C-alpha positions as CSV (number, residue, x, y, z in Angstrom):
1,X,-105.1,21.2,14.0
2,X,-103.0,24.2,14.7
3,X,-102.0,26.2,11.6
4,X,-98.4,26.6,10.7
5,X,-96.9,29.4,12.8
6,X,-94.7,31.0,10.2
7,X,-96.1,33.0,7.4
8,X,-93.7,35.9,6.8
9,X,-94.3,38.4,4.0
10,X,-91.7,38.8,1.3
11,X,-89.5,41.8,1.5
12,X,-91.2,43.9,-1.1
13,X,-94.6,43.6,0.5
14,X,-93.5,45.9,3.3
15,X,-93.0,48.8,0.9
16,X,-96.6,48.7,-0.3
17,X,-99.7,50.5,1.0
18,X,-101.8,48.4,3.4
19,X,-105.3,47.9,2.0
20,X,-108.8,47.3,3.3
21,X,-111.4,45.1,1.8
22,X,-113.9,47.0,-0.3
23,X,-117.6,46.3,-0.4
24,X,-119.1,44.1,-3.1
25,X,-120.7,46.4,-5.6
26,X,-119.9,44.5,-8.8
27,X,-122.4,43.1,-11.3
28,X,-122.9,39.3,-11.6
29,X,-121.5,38.1,-14.9
30,X,-121.3,34.3,-15.1
31,X,-122.6,31.0,-13.6
32,X,-122.8,30.1,-9.9
33,X,-120.2,27.8,-8.4
34,X,-120.8,24.1,-8.6
35,X,-119.3,23.0,-5.3
36,X,-117.6,19.6,-5.2
37,X,-116.9,17.6,-2.1
38,X,-114.6,19.6,0.1
39,X,-113.0,16.6,1.8
40,X,-110.4,18.6,3.8
41,X,-112.3,21.8,4.5
42,X,-115.5,20.9,6.4
43,X,-115.5,21.1,10.2
44,X,-114.1,17.9,11.7
45,X,-116.5,16.1,14.0
46,X,-115.4,13.6,16.7
47,X,-117.7,10.6,16.2
48,X,-117.3,7.3,17.8
49,X,-118.4,4.5,15.5
50,X,-119.0,0.9,16.5
51,X,-117.4,-1.7,14.1
52,X,-119.2,-5.0,13.9
53,X,-117.3,-8.3,14.0
54,X,-118.3,-11.1,11.5
55,X,-121.8,-12.3,12.1
56,X,-122.4,-16.0,12.7
57,X,-122.8,-18.1,9.5
58,X,-122.1,-15.1,7.3
59,X,-121.8,-15.7,3.6
60,X,-118.5,-15.1,1.7
61,X,-120.0,-11.9,0.3
62,X,-121.1,-10.7,3.7
63,X,-117.6,-11.4,5.2
64,X,-115.9,-9.4,2.5
65,X,-118.3,-6.4,2.6
66,X,-118.1,-6.4,6.4
67,X,-114.3,-6.5,6.3
68,X,-114.2,-3.4,4.0
69,X,-116.5,-1.5,6.5
70,X,-113.9,-2.0,9.3
71,X,-111.6,0.6,7.8
72,X,-113.3,3.1,10.2
73,X,-112.1,1.0,13.2
74,X,-110.1,3.4,15.4
75,X,-108.4,0.8,17.5
76,X,-104.7,0.9,17.0
77,X,-104.3,-2.5,15.4
78,X,-107.6,-2.7,13.5
79,X,-108.6,-5.5,15.9
80,X,-112.1,-6.0,14.5
81,X,-110.9,-6.0,10.9
82,X,-108.5,-8.9,11.7
83,X,-111.4,-11.0,13.0
84,X,-112.6,-11.3,9.4
85,X,-109.2,-12.8,8.4
86,X,-107.4,-16.1,8.9
87,X,-104.3,-15.9,11.1
88,X,-102.1,-16.0,8.0
89,X,-104.0,-13.3,6.2
90,X,-104.0,-11.1,9.4
91,X,-100.2,-11.5,9.7
92,X,-99.7,-10.2,6.1
93,X,-102.3,-7.4,6.2
94,X,-100.9,-3.9,6.5
95,X,-103.8,-1.5,7.1
96,X,-101.5,1.5,6.6
97,X,-100.2,0.4,3.2
98,X,-103.0,2.2,1.3
99,X,-106.2,4.0,1.9
100,X,-108.8,3.8,-1.0
101,X,-111.3,6.7,-0.8
102,X,-114.5,5.3,-2.2
103,X,-117.2,7.3,-4.0
104,X,-120.3,5.7,-2.5
105,X,-122.6,7.7,-4.9
106,X,-121.4,5.4,-7.7
107,X,-122.3,2.2,-6.0
108,X,-120.4,-0.9,-5.2
109,X,-120.6,-4.3,-6.9
110,X,-120.0,-7.5,-5.0
111,X,-119.7,-10.7,-7.0
112,X,-119.2,-14.3,-5.8
113,X,-116.8,-16.1,-8.2
114,X,-115.8,-19.8,-8.5
115,X,-113.3,-21.2,-6.1
116,X,-114.5,-19.5,-2.9
117,X,-113.5,-16.1,-4.3
118,X,-115.3,-12.7,-4.1
119,X,-114.7,-9.7,-6.2
120,X,-115.6,-6.2,-5.2
121,X,-115.8,-3.4,-7.8
122,X,-116.0,0.1,-6.4
123,X,-115.7,3.7,-7.6
124,X,-112.5,5.5,-6.4
125,X,-112.0,9.2,-5.7
126,X,-108.4,8.8,-4.7
127,X,-105.9,6.8,-2.7
128,X,-103.3,7.6,0.0
129,X,-100.0,5.6,0.1
130,X,-98.0,4.5,3.1
131,X,-96.2,7.9,3.3
132,X,-99.5,9.9,3.4
133,X,-99.3,11.0,-0.3
134,X,-102.8,11.4,-1.8
135,X,-103.3,10.8,-5.5
136,X,-106.7,11.7,-7.0
137,X,-108.4,9.2,-9.3
138,X,-109.5,10.1,-12.8
139,X,-113.3,10.7,-13.3
140,X,-115.1,7.4,-13.4
141,X,-112.2,5.3,-12.2
142,X,-113.1,2.0,-10.6
143,X,-111.0,-0.6,-8.8
144,X,-111.4,-4.4,-8.6
145,X,-110.5,-6.1,-5.3
146,X,-110.5,-9.9,-5.3
147,X,-110.5,-11.9,-2.1
148,X,-110.0,-15.6,-1.5
149,X,-111.9,-17.2,1.4
150,X,-111.7,-20.5,3.4
151,X,-113.7,-21.9,6.3
152,X,-112.3,-21.8,9.8
153,X,-114.2,-23.8,12.4
154,X,-117.2,-23.7,10.0
155,X,-117.1,-19.9,9.4
156,X,-116.0,-18.1,6.3
157,X,-112.8,-16.0,6.7
158,X,-110.6,-14.1,4.2
159,X,-107.3,-15.9,3.6
160,X,-106.2,-14.1,0.5
161,X,-106.1,-10.3,0.1
162,X,-105.2,-8.1,-2.9
163,X,-101.6,-6.7,-2.7
164,X,-101.5,-3.4,-0.9
165,X,-105.1,-3.8,0.2
166,X,-104.9,-1.4,3.2
167,X,-108.4,-0.1,4.0
168,X,-111.4,1.4,2.2
169,X,-113.1,4.5,3.4
170,X,-116.0,6.6,2.2
171,X,-115.2,10.3,1.5
172,X,-117.1,11.3,4.7
173,X,-115.2,8.8,6.8
174,X,-111.8,9.9,5.3
175,X,-112.6,13.5,6.1
176,X,-113.5,12.6,9.6
177,X,-110.5,10.3,10.3
178,X,-107.6,11.9,8.4
179,X,-106.0,15.3,8.6
180,X,-103.8,17.1,6.2
181,X,-100.3,18.0,7.5
182,X,-97.1,19.2,5.8
183,X,-93.5,17.9,5.8
184,X,-90.8,20.4,5.0
185,X,-87.7,20.4,2.8
186,X,-84.9,22.9,2.4
187,X,-85.0,25.3,-0.6
188,X,-81.7,25.4,-2.5
189,X,-82.1,29.1,-3.4
190,X,-83.1,30.6,0.0
191,X,-83.4,30.0,3.7
192,X,-87.0,28.8,3.2
193,X,-88.7,25.5,3.9
194,X,-90.9,24.1,1.1
195,X,-94.0,22.3,2.3
196,X,-95.4,19.1,0.9
197,X,-98.9,17.9,1.9
198,X,-99.4,14.5,3.5
199,X,-102.5,12.9,5.1
200,X,-102.3,11.2,8.5
201,X,-104.9,9.4,10.6
202,X,-105.9,11.3,13.7
203,X,-105.2,9.8,17.0
204,X,-102.5,9.0,19.5
205,X,-100.0,7.8,16.9
206,X,-100.1,10.9,14.8
207,X,-97.1,12.5,16.5
208,X,-94.9,9.5,15.9
209,X,-96.2,9.1,12.3
210,X,-95.4,12.7,11.5
211,X,-91.9,12.4,13.0
212,X,-91.2,9.3,10.8
213,X,-92.4,11.1,7.7
214,X,-90.0,14.0,8.3
215,X,-87.2,11.5,8.8
216,X,-87.8,10.0,5.3
217,X,-85.6,11.0,2.3
218,X,-86.7,13.7,-0.1
219,X,-89.5,12.3,-2.3
220,X,-88.8,11.4,-5.9
221,X,-90.8,14.3,-7.4
222,X,-88.6,16.8,-5.6
223,X,-85.3,14.8,-5.6
224,X,-82.5,17.2,-6.5
225,X,-84.8,20.2,-6.3
226,X,-84.9,20.5,-2.4
227,X,-82.8,19.1,0.4
228,X,-83.1,17.6,3.8
229,X,-80.8,17.9,6.8
230,X,-81.4,14.3,7.8
231,X,-78.8,11.9,6.2
232,X,-80.0,8.9,4.2
233,X,-80.6,5.9,6.4
234,X,-81.5,7.9,9.5
235,X,-84.5,6.5,11.4
236,X,-86.3,7.2,14.7
237,X,-84.8,5.0,17.4
238,X,-88.1,4.8,19.3
239,X,-91.5,3.6,18.2
240,X,-93.2,6.6,19.8
241,X,-92.3,10.3,19.9
242,X,-93.1,11.5,23.4
243,X,-94.3,15.0,24.1
244,X,-93.1,16.4,27.4
245,X,-94.2,19.9,28.5
246,X,-95.1,20.8,24.9
247,X,-91.8,19.5,23.4
248,X,-91.7,16.6,21.0
249,X,-88.6,14.6,21.7
250,X,-87.1,12.9,18.6
251,X,-84.4,10.3,19.2
252,X,-82.6,9.7,15.9
253,X,-80.2,6.9,14.8
254,X,-76.4,7.5,14.9
255,X,-76.3,8.1,11.1
256,X,-77.4,11.7,12.1
257,X,-73.9,12.1,13.4
258,X,-72.6,12.2,9.8
259,X,-74.5,15.5,9.1
260,X,-72.4,18.6,8.8
261,X,-73.4,21.7,10.9
262,X,-75.5,23.3,8.2
263,X,-77.4,20.0,7.6
264,X,-78.1,19.7,11.4
265,X,-79.3,23.3,11.4
266,X,-81.7,22.5,8.6
267,X,-82.9,19.3,10.3
268,X,-83.8,21.3,13.5
269,X,-85.8,23.8,11.3
270,X,-87.6,21.0,9.4
271,X,-88.7,19.1,12.6
272,X,-89.7,22.4,14.3
273,X,-91.9,23.5,11.3
274,X,-93.4,20.0,10.9
275,X,-94.1,18.9,14.5
276,X,-95.5,22.3,15.6
277,X,-98.5,21.6,13.4
278,X,-99.8,19.2,16.0
279,X,-101.9,20.2,19.0
280,X,-99.9,20.3,22.2
281,X,-96.6,20.6,20.4
282,X,-94.8,23.9,20.9
283,X,-91.2,22.9,20.3
284,X,-88.8,20.0,19.4
285,X,-85.7,18.5,20.8
286,X,-83.4,16.3,18.7
287,X,-81.2,13.6,20.3
288,X,-78.6,11.1,19.0
289,X,-77.4,8.4,21.5
290,X,-78.6,10.4,24.4
291,X,-76.9,13.6,23.3
292,X,-78.5,16.8,21.9
293,X,-77.9,17.3,18.1
294,X,-75.5,20.2,17.7
295,X,-76.7,22.9,15.3
296,X,-74.9,25.7,13.4
297,X,-77.2,28.4,14.9
298,X,-76.4,29.6,18.4
299,X,-80.2,30.1,18.8
300,X,-80.8,26.4,18.9
301,X,-80.4,25.1,22.4
302,X,-82.1,22.2,24.1
303,X,-85.3,22.9,22.2
304,X,-86.4,24.8,19.2
305,X,-89.8,26.5,19.0
306,X,-89.7,28.0,15.5
307,X,-87.7,27.3,12.4
308,X,-86.7,31.0,12.4
309,X,-84.4,30.1,15.4
310,X,-82.4,28.0,13.0
311,X,-82.4,30.7,10.3
312,X,-85.3,29.3,8.2
313,X,-88.9,30.3,7.5
314,X,-91.7,28.3,5.9
315,X,-92.5,29.4,2.3
316,X,-95.5,31.7,2.5
317,X,-97.1,33.6,-0.4
318,X,-98.3,37.2,0.0
319,X,-99.8,39.1,-2.9
320,X,-100.4,42.7,-1.8
321,X,-101.0,43.9,-5.4
322,X,-101.7,42.8,-8.9
323,X,-101.0,44.6,-12.2
324,X,-103.7,45.3,-14.7
325,X,-102.6,45.7,-18.3
326,X,-104.8,48.7,-19.3
327,X,-104.3,51.1,-22.3
328,X,-100.7,50.1,-22.9
329,X,-99.8,50.6,-19.2
330,X,-99.5,48.4,-16.1
331,X,-101.7,49.7,-13.3
332,X,-101.2,48.5,-9.7
333,X,-104.5,47.2,-8.1
334,X,-105.7,45.8,-4.8
335,X,-106.6,42.1,-5.3
336,X,-108.6,42.2,-2.0
337,X,-111.0,44.8,-3.2
338,X,-114.2,43.7,-5.1
339,X,-113.4,46.1,-8.0
340,X,-109.6,45.8,-8.0
341,X,-109.2,49.4,-6.9
342,X,-106.0,51.2,-8.0
343,X,-102.9,51.4,-5.7
344,X,-99.8,53.6,-5.8
345,X,-97.5,52.4,-8.5
346,X,-94.3,50.6,-7.3
347,X,-91.3,53.0,-7.9
348,X,-89.3,50.1,-9.3
349,X,-91.8,49.4,-12.1
350,X,-90.4,51.4,-15.1
351,X,-92.1,50.4,-18.4
352,X,-92.8,53.2,-20.8
353,X,-95.7,51.5,-22.5
354,X,-96.7,47.9,-23.4
355,X,-98.8,47.9,-26.6
356,X,-101.7,45.5,-26.7
357,X,-99.9,43.3,-29.3
358,X,-97.8,42.0,-26.4
359,X,-100.1,39.2,-25.5
360,X,-99.1,37.7,-22.1
361,X,-96.8,39.1,-19.5
362,X,-94.7,38.3,-16.4
363,X,-93.2,40.7,-13.9
364,X,-90.5,39.9,-11.3
365,X,-91.2,40.1,-7.6
366,X,-89.0,43.3,-7.3
367,X,-90.8,44.9,-10.4
368,X,-87.5,45.6,-12.1
369,X,-88.0,43.1,-14.9
370,X,-91.1,42.8,-17.2
371,X,-91.5,40.2,-19.9
372,X,-94.1,39.7,-22.6
373,X,-94.6,37.6,-25.8
374,X,-95.8,38.5,-29.2
375,X,-96.1,35.3,-31.2
376,X,-92.5,34.2,-31.7
377,X,-91.0,37.4,-30.2
378,X,-90.1,37.6,-26.5
379,X,-89.7,41.2,-25.1
380,X,-87.9,41.8,-21.8
381,X,-87.8,45.2,-20.1
382,X,-84.9,45.6,-17.6
383,X,-85.1,48.9,-15.7
384,X,-87.3,50.2,-18.5
385,X,-85.0,49.2,-21.4
386,X,-86.5,46.8,-23.9
387,X,-84.6,43.8,-25.4
388,X,-86.3,41.4,-27.9
389,X,-85.6,37.8,-28.8
390,X,-87.0,35.9,-31.7
391,X,-87.8,32.2,-31.3
392,X,-88.2,29.6,-34.0
393,X,-91.8,28.8,-32.9
394,X,-94.8,30.3,-31.0
395,X,-94.0,31.2,-27.4
396,X,-96.2,30.4,-24.5
397,X,-97.0,32.6,-21.5
398,X,-93.7,33.6,-19.7
399,X,-93.2,33.0,-16.0
400,X,-90.7,34.5,-13.6
401,X,-88.9,32.6,-10.8
402,X,-87.5,34.2,-7.6
403,X,-83.9,34.1,-8.9
404,X,-84.6,36.2,-11.9
405,X,-84.9,33.4,-14.5
406,X,-87.6,33.7,-17.1
407,X,-89.4,30.6,-18.3
408,X,-91.4,29.9,-21.4
409,X,-91.9,27.2,-24.1
410,X,-91.5,27.5,-27.9
411,X,-92.5,25.4,-30.9
412,X,-95.4,23.6,-32.5
413,X,-97.7,20.8,-31.2
414,X,-95.2,17.9,-32.0
415,X,-91.9,19.8,-31.3
416,X,-91.8,22.1,-28.2
417,X,-89.0,22.9,-25.8
418,X,-88.6,24.6,-22.5
419,X,-86.6,27.9,-22.7
420,X,-85.0,29.7,-19.8
421,X,-83.5,33.2,-19.8
422,X,-81.2,34.6,-17.1
423,X,-82.6,38.2,-17.0
424,X,-79.7,39.3,-14.8
425,X,-77.1,38.7,-17.6
426,X,-76.7,41.4,-20.2
427,X,-76.4,39.9,-23.6
428,X,-77.7,36.5,-22.5
429,X,-80.2,34.5,-24.7
430,X,-82.9,32.0,-23.9
431,X,-81.4,28.5,-23.6
432,X,-83.2,25.2,-24.1
433,X,-83.6,23.0,-20.9
434,X,-83.4,19.3,-21.4
435,X,-86.4,17.3,-20.2
436,X,-85.4,13.6,-21.0
437,X,-88.4,11.9,-19.4
438,X,-91.0,13.5,-21.8
439,X,-91.5,10.5,-24.1
440,X,-94.4,11.2,-26.5
441,X,-95.6,14.2,-24.6
442,X,-94.6,17.9,-24.9
443,X,-94.3,20.6,-22.3
444,X,-96.6,23.3,-23.6
445,X,-96.9,25.6,-20.6
446,X,-94.8,26.1,-17.5
447,X,-95.5,28.2,-14.4
448,X,-92.8,28.7,-11.7
449,X,-93.8,28.4,-8.0
450,X,-93.1,31.3,-5.7
451,X,-90.4,29.3,-3.9
452,X,-88.5,28.4,-7.2
453,X,-88.2,24.8,-6.2
454,X,-91.2,23.6,-8.1
455,X,-93.0,24.2,-11.4
456,X,-96.5,23.6,-12.7
457,X,-96.5,22.2,-16.2
458,X,-99.0,21.2,-18.9
459,X,-98.0,18.1,-20.7
460,X,-99.7,17.4,-24.1
461,X,-99.8,14.2,-25.9
462,X,-102.3,11.8,-27.4
463,X,-104.9,14.5,-27.8
464,X,-105.1,15.2,-24.1
465,X,-103.5,17.6,-21.6
466,X,-102.1,16.5,-18.2
467,X,-101.3,19.0,-15.4
468,X,-98.3,18.0,-13.2
469,X,-95.9,19.3,-10.7
470,X,-92.2,18.9,-11.3
471,X,-89.1,19.8,-9.2
472,X,-86.6,22.3,-10.5
473,X,-83.0,21.1,-10.2
474,X,-80.4,23.9,-10.2
475,X,-76.7,24.4,-10.5
476,X,-74.4,26.0,-8.0
477,X,-75.3,29.5,-9.2
478,X,-79.0,28.8,-9.1
479,X,-79.2,28.2,-12.8
480,X,-81.9,25.6,-13.8
481,X,-80.3,22.4,-15.1
482,X,-83.3,20.0,-15.4
483,X,-86.8,19.1,-14.3
484,X,-87.6,16.1,-12.1
485,X,-90.2,13.5,-13.3
486,X,-93.7,14.8,-13.0
487,X,-96.3,14.1,-10.4
488,X,-99.7,14.5,-12.1
489,X,-102.5,16.5,-10.4
490,X,-106.1,17.3,-11.2
491,X,-107.1,14.4,-13.5
492,X,-110.6,15.9,-13.8
493,X,-109.2,18.6,-16.0
494,X,-108.9,17.8,-19.7
495,X,-107.8,20.6,-22.0
496,X,-106.0,23.4,-20.2
497,X,-106.4,27.0,-21.4
498,X,-104.3,28.6,-18.6
499,X,-103.1,27.9,-15.1
500,X,-101.6,29.8,-12.1
501,X,-100.2,29.3,-8.6
502,X,-102.5,30.5,-5.9
503,X,-100.1,30.0,-3.0
504,X,-97.5,27.5,-1.8
505,X,-100.2,24.7,-1.6
506,X,-102.7,25.3,-4.4
507,X,-103.2,26.2,-8.0
508,X,-105.9,27.5,-10.3
509,X,-106.8,25.9,-13.6
510,X,-108.8,27.3,-16.5
511,X,-110.2,24.6,-18.9
512,X,-110.6,24.9,-22.6
513,X,-114.2,25.5,-23.9
514,X,-116.5,22.5,-23.8
515,X,-119.1,21.7,-26.5
516,X,-121.5,24.3,-25.0
517,X,-118.7,26.9,-25.0
518,X,-118.4,27.1,-21.2
519,X,-115.0,26.8,-19.5
520,X,-114.6,25.3,-16.1
521,X,-112.4,26.9,-13.5
522,X,-110.8,24.6,-10.9
523,X,-108.9,25.0,-7.7
524,X,-106.5,22.1,-7.0
525,X,-104.7,21.6,-3.7
526,X,-101.3,20.0,-4.2
527,X,-101.4,16.6,-2.5
528,X,-105.1,17.2,-1.9
529,X,-108.4,17.5,-3.7
530,X,-109.5,19.4,-6.8
531,X,-112.7,21.3,-6.6
532,X,-114.8,22.9,-9.4
533,X,-115.2,26.7,-8.9
534,X,-117.9,27.2,-11.6
535,X,-117.9,28.0,-15.3
536,X,-117.2,31.1,-17.4
537,X,-117.5,32.1,-21.1
538,X,-114.9,33.4,-23.5
539,X,-112.1,33.2,-21.0
540,X,-108.4,33.6,-22.0
541,X,-106.4,33.6,-18.8
542,X,-106.6,33.0,-15.0
543,X,-104.6,34.7,-12.3
544,X,-104.7,34.0,-8.6
545,X,-103.7,35.1,-5.1
546,X,-104.1,33.7,-1.6
547,X,-107.4,34.6,0.0
548,X,-108.7,33.2,3.3
549,X,-112.2,32.8,1.8
550,X,-110.6,30.8,-1.1
551,X,-112.1,33.3,-3.6
552,X,-108.7,34.6,-4.9
553,X,-109.3,33.9,-8.6
554,X,-109.2,36.4,-11.4
555,X,-110.4,35.4,-14.9
556,X,-109.8,37.6,-18.0
557,X,-112.2,37.3,-20.9
558,X,-111.7,37.9,-24.7
559,X,-113.5,41.2,-24.3
560,X,-111.2,42.5,-21.6
561,X,-113.4,41.9,-18.6
562,X,-111.8,40.8,-15.4
563,X,-114.0,38.4,-13.4
564,X,-113.6,37.6,-9.7
565,X,-115.4,35.1,-7.6
566,X,-117.3,36.1,-4.5
567,X,-118.9,33.2,-2.8
568,X,-121.0,31.3,-5.3
569,X,-121.0,33.9,-8.1
570,X,-118.6,35.4,-10.7
571,X,-118.6,39.2,-11.0
572,X,-117.1,41.7,-13.4
573,X,-114.5,43.4,-11.2
574,X,-112.7,45.6,-13.7
575,X,-111.5,45.8,-17.3
576,X,-108.0,44.8,-18.5
577,X,-106.4,42.8,-21.3
578,X,-104.5,40.8,-18.6
579,X,-104.0,40.5,-14.9
580,X,-100.3,40.0,-13.8
581,X,-99.3,38.7,-10.4
582,X,-95.7,39.8,-9.7
583,X,-93.2,37.0,-9.1
584,X,-95.1,34.4,-11.0
């Protein structure tokens, strides 16, 4: 699959020194990486697999297990799978309704029950819904699938399927048959497109399937936090999206006529960014009723090759430097070097000194605002001048969003609240943000995404932590007004010590110490899979940055050592009480 074409650097990256990758001369410090199944990263192999039809005189158990194996059938209508079904069951079966990804290592139980019924119990790694959204399963999760059978011409066939049966695939077959793609939504705070990961089956129908996904409304988890240029109720007028001379031609229903010029402009950008991910697609054309869709941008003609032509770019995270809190000062360092070698200080970063009692810090992307916490006290340096605020409870790690709003939480275990401070307003104070959907849980940590449309939160309740992504709903001036209902991620992670965004697609998670004192470090792809990155001891924080080798993780220990991962081993890279990634 072709990578997304647009990865522009943020404006402040251009002012920094370019860096080169240093040699690896650090000393190993912690355990090797325990690599989990990388479902979406291994090389994709084209393999043709024969799918067997029902054998003559098969038992009910054989019919059911044979049917489940037909998920790999790459014929468009799952013809072989339908041979296991009665005509009525075949008419009601929707193979695309759900994909269960099975963990074959845990075994599969098949039991014949009374009344010509067979139950299958299987271990589940995750499932993909009809819109391509993948949800990981909790460790040890199993699913029961019950099938009813009847005889047709003396042969057993399935006549009753579980609701939303879809298909069942092993992790290896899922990796081979499905590809990760992004749909894109408009950011309310910039001319950027926010990606959201989906999974589609490879093959001839992939172009049409991706076009339909981009035509859908904004998903619930981001409703109110992002926008689309495609009006509600719009659909593709044709079953297939043809590609002619590298241009994907999308014919939309006449509800698209109701979009204003700015919305149409956004729609062109969305379809361009999304469809260009596919091999052989270099541009898009949008039609309604045989006429081209007019756009606000003069650069949009009969076809659009890049979203930049409509005035948009895809969110892309670039981290040219990190800041090390050393000896009451913030020192710029190169995250791409093995030992976090020093860089020239940004001129905009003016903080006289930051005593070690200031526990955790956040720095704005333009370096002009620095925040830190000391128990119940929040300190904010603007242009070098310090202002402090005292909260009624302990404050969590602060986080900066791209509009200059500072986020944290305050309170105790059973009574926490999300606080937001507009750092651009002189005399302003942190204000509580309403989160009505919480129920019995509390938001105990919050980390803003680089795009400002999403946040990573830790929800605590019932003695367990949950990590989730929420959308950030904003007012006309960009001020946060609420958070959308959460979409949980990384169910493997129990207690959470710290967390950080890596890039627009992935996050890093540091677990709390286990019984043996070790802490696990995880990398989780939003809408994808979570993989263990190894274990460390006495860790207090994690920071992260995008790295093509996926090694961009920095863990700080109680003793002030900064660990970095190189391949399968953690190394001591430098010393600091904290590593700060600007704009997080």
